[in-house]
Every structure is written in C-alpha cells, then in structure tokens.
N, C-alpha and C positions, 0 to 999 in steps of 0.2 A: 667440227666447228673450228672455225679461226678464232685466236684471241679479242680480235672486234668484234666476231659474230656473238660471241661470248659474254661481249661488254653490252652489245643493243639488248641483246635477251634479257641479260641482269635490270638492266634501267624500265624495261618494260616489264618486267615482275614488281620492281619497286614503285612503278607509278599505279602498277593496276592495285597492289597491294596496298600505297597510301591512298589511293581512292576511297575502296573498300573500306577500309578502317577509317578514315577522315567522316565521311558522309554517314555511319553509321551514329558515328559519336552527336555531330553537331545536326544531325537532319531535323529534328525536334524544334532548333531555332529558325533555319531556312524554313520551314511553315509557316513557322510565324511570321517571317520579311515576307511570304508570298501573299499571306493574308491579309498583312497590314499595308502591303502596295494594294492588294484589289479591294480597298476599301471605297467608297463612294457617297458623296453626300453625310449623312448621318454617322458618324462611329462606331461600329461594335466595339472595337478593342479600343482601349486606352494606351496601350502599349505592346510589348513585347510580353512581358510578365502576366498581364492580363490575359493578353492572347492563348497564351500556356495553358494556366490554370481553367480557362474557360474551356478550352480543347479538352483539358483532361479530366475538368467534371461533365462533359456533355457526352466525349467519346471514348473516356478511357485513355488507360495508359499507352495503347496500341493506336490508336488514334492520334496522338503526335508523330504516327511514323506511316502515316496515312502516305501511299504514293512514294513509302522508299525502297520497295521492291523495281521500280522502273527506275530511280536514281542510280540505286546500286549497278541495273542492266547497263545503262547508257555512261553515266557518269565514270565506272572502273577501266572502260576501254580507253575513253576520249582522255580520261587524265593519262594513263599509259601513256597513248599516243605520243601528249603533249609534253609532257616533262621528260622522256625520254628523246623527243626530237629538240630539245630544249638542250639540253645535255650532250648528246652527238655533235650539233651545229656549233657549239661552243666549243666544243674542244676542238673541231676541226678547224675553228677560225683561228685559238691560240694556236694552234701549230703551224698552222701558215704566217702567222706573226711572226712566231718563234722562228722561222725558216727566213722570213722576209730584213729580218734584223737582231740587235744584239740583245736589244730589251726582251726580257720573257715579264709572263704575268703567274702569278702562282694559282692554278687551276684547284679552285675550292668552289665549286659550282653545284648545286641541290638547290632545283628549284619545282614550283609548283604553282595550280592554280585552280579554282574549281568554280563553281557556277554552278547551280543547282536551280530545280525548281520542283513545285510540287501543288499537289492538291488538295480540295476541301470534300467532301463525302462524293465520290463519284464511282463509275462504274470501274471496272477493271482496265489495265493499260489496253489489253487485247480489245476487249468491247469497243474502247475508244477511236485506236485505230481502223477498227474494222465500219465504225461510223463514219467519220471521217473520209475515208478509202471511198465509201459507198455515196455518200454525200455530194463531198469536194473534188474525189479523185484525188491521184499521189501529190497534187499540189496541196489541198488539207494536210498533209503529213510536216510538210515546210514551213507553215504558219509562222511568221516571226523570223523567218532566218536573218533575214537582214538586221532585225533588232539586234540577234542574237551575235551578228558579227561585226554590228558596231558597238556592242557592248565589251566583246572576247577580245577585240585585236587591241584596242585600247589599252585593254585589263594587263595583255600580255606586255606589250609594250611598256607599262609603266612598272609593273611586277619584276621580269624576271632584270633585267639591267639597273633596279634597284636593292634587289636584291643581291646578286652577285659583288656590288658596291658594299655593301653595308658587309655583307659575310667575308668581302676581303679584310675588313679594317678587325679582325678578329684573329685572321692566319697566323697560324703557328708554323713556324720554320720548322722545327724538331718534328713536331705531327704532320705535316703535309696536308692539314686542312686546320679549319676553325676548329673551337670548340664545340661541343654538343648543343650547350646552353647559349652559346653565341649565335650559332647556325638557328636555334629554336628562335632564340630574338627576332634575327634578320627576318626568317622566315612571315612570322607574325606581324611585324612592324611593315614591312611591305608588305604583304597582302591586304592587313587594314587600309593602307594608304590606298593603295590600288581598286579596291573595294568601294571604298566610300565615294573615288572620284568617278566612277562609272556606272555610280547608282542611278542619277537620271535616265541613262540606256537600258540599265536593267527594268526599271519600274516600266518603260515604253514596253520591253519584251515581254512582260508580264500583261501587259494590259491587253496585248494587240493577242496575246495566246490563250487567252481566257475563254474557254468554251460558252460555259453558261452565262449568260446577262442578266442580272437582273432588273426587276422593272424600271425602266427610267434612265438604265445606262449606255451609255452611245457605242455605237458599234463605229470600228476604224478601217480604215479604208488602206492604211499606210503607216509608216513612220512619220511623217510630217505633219498629216493630218490628228495621228492620236498627240503628238506634242503639243499642236494649236488646241487642241479641246481642253487638254489637261490644263495647260497655262490660262486660257478664259476661265473654264470654269472652275477649278481649283488653287488655281496663283501657283506662283513660283515655287515654296516648299512643297507639294505634292511630288513633284519632282525628287526627293529626297527622300519621301518614304521609306521606311524600311533598312537605314542607310546605317543605323544599327546596331539592329540584327543583321545585317551584312556583314559588316566587319566583324562583330563576335562569333560568325559563321567562317568566315574567310582565314582567321587569326590563327585559331584550334587547327584547323584542318591543313594551313600548310604546317602548321607547326608538328604536327603529325607525318606529314609528309617528309618534313625534313628528318624526324627520326627515323623512319625508316628508310630513309636514304644513309644519314650516318649509318645506321647497323648495317648497312650491306646485306638488305634481307635476300634480295636478287641473288645474291653473291653467293649467299651459303647455298641454299636451293641447288643452284647448278653444281657445285660442288658435291655434293650428294650422289650426283647423276654422273660424275666422270670416272 
C-alpha cells in the first residue's frame, strides 16, 4: 500500500468508527426527534424529555434503541465514505492551492455529518424491506430519496466549510493542528447550526418516508405536495418540529467524530498491520 492508500483507508476507518460510536450514543435523542416530527393533530409528546420518558415506560430501556441496528448498518458506511471523501478532496484542493500560489492554508480539517432515521413499533428491517419490494418494487426502497438529498446536500454545504473555518481559528503552529477541545467545540457548533438550518427539509423527509399512516393522516405524492399540506394544515412552525432534538443529536455526534479523528484510531489500527 502507498502512503496515500493508507491515508484514505485510515480516513474510512475513522469515519466508520465515528459513525458507529456517535449513533450508539445519540440514538435515543434521534428517536425522540423522529417521533416528534411525525406527530399530527393532538400531540402525544410535549417535548423530547416527555417523549423519552414515555418511550422508556412503555417499551423499556431498549425501546429507546428500536431501529438502532438499521441505523448502525447504514449510517456507519455512509459516514465513513462522506467524511473520508471530504478530507481527501479538501487535502487535494489545498495541495493544488499551495502549488498555484505562495499563500498556503493550515491543513487542520476533520469533518462530519449525521443524519439518521428511526422507527416506532415496527417489524425488523428485513421484513420492511421485503414488504416494500413485494408491494412497490425497487422504487419503494428509495422513497424519500429526493427529500434526503435535498436535506443532506445543503447540510454538507453549510457544515464542512463552517467547521473548517471555525477549526482554523484555533490552529496551533507548533502542534500542526487545533487542540482537541477546539476541534470538538467547532464540530458541535458547526453541526448544530447546519442541523437547525436544514430541519424543515428533515421534517419533509421524515413525513414522506413514514410507512404507517394514522387515521386521517395525509399521503404525500412528493416533496412539494408534502410541504404544501404541512404549511396549510399545521402552519409554519411544523417545519421546525424536532429542531432542538436534531441539534442535540448532531452536536455530540460530530464531537465524538472529531475525537475519533483527533486520536487517529484508523492510523493506529493500520500501524498494527505494518
């Protein structure tokens, strides 16, 4: 393996571990966020704490991790690819800028994202996937793809540059990077801002992807139809449902990811095989 191959592999490992650890830690809050966003009409939950307490009473501690296996299976590789790609292309662009001009930029970038989804009392992921394939074909597995892209692309556009700039404010020339505390804080701040900014799109994605509709709940033919019905029936505030929970999910998730990158778990693992 070349040095570049090792670097990319290490970044993939770091991103995967960051996603695995982060999702495990914040999943209950993400579950509460999804349930709050799915509330129609008379609210069952008054807020995040109320949702978590009622879930724990009704379903036990492990009820707060219902659907976590699906998230861990899907989010871990997604985070590994996204974070590794961001680091790789950022370094590539920095090298190009360095070769093209006298001014160089300190390379202290570690970056992340999150995005998750969870379920209420539902069958296993395998049964859901099979039912979707049987009734809707392959397209059923991609329900809400447009809304997901509409959420994740703006999130990345906001988060990655914001984190890089905040992190560079604490760049230490002697250490060659920002301190752990500064990187952690930068990730939390950038993640929270980006998460809140795209919450309306996250609400649309959650509503469109909901499989079981309650009595009187609307079916949506697409993003525009969902947004129109949400605005008319529930008002502008409905677009910010779960914003606080989402910020609480993303901030520690990105902080944990920053820690994984700062420690260099991927590099340490690869050294064991050299």
